[in-house]
N, C-alpha and C positions, 0 to 999 in steps of 0.2 A: 698675725697668722690667720689662716682661713678655717672655715668651719670644719673641713675634712681634716687638716692637719691636727686641730685641737682634739678631735674625736679619736684620731689614731694614738696620739700621745696619751690620752685618757684611757683607752683600751689597754695600751701597754702598760701603764702604771698600775692599773687595777689588777691585770694578770700577775705582775711581779709581786704586788702588794699580797695577793692571795696565796702566792707560793711561799712567801716569807712567813706568812701566818701559820704554815704547817710545820714551821721549825720547833725544835724542842727548846731553843734558847728564848726566854721571855723578852729580852731586849729586840732580837730579831723578829718576833711576832708583834711587838708594839710598833716597830719600824714598818711592817707590813700594813698594819691598820692605817697608819698615817699615809703611807703610799697609796693605799687603795682610796682613802678619801681624797687625796690629790687627784687621783684619776677621775673620781666621780665629778669633782669640781671642773676638771678640764673638759668632761663630757658636757656639763652643762654650759660652759663657756661657748663650746662648739655649737650647741644647740641655739644659744642666744644670737650668736654671730649670724648663723643661717637664718634665723627669723628675722633678723634685721637687714640681711642681704649684704653682709660684709665679707662673703667668701672671696678673699683676695688671693 
């Protein structure tokens, strides 16, 4: 996957994670934290791919 694709997926997961963290359900809040972290990792992956010139 290319840099742009990973960054979009990362932004999406971060946004969904942030929304889930607003829930009154502790399990949903925990899911939201995990999903936000996943999005941050995808963002980083996209940045690394971009730096390496792997934007396919």
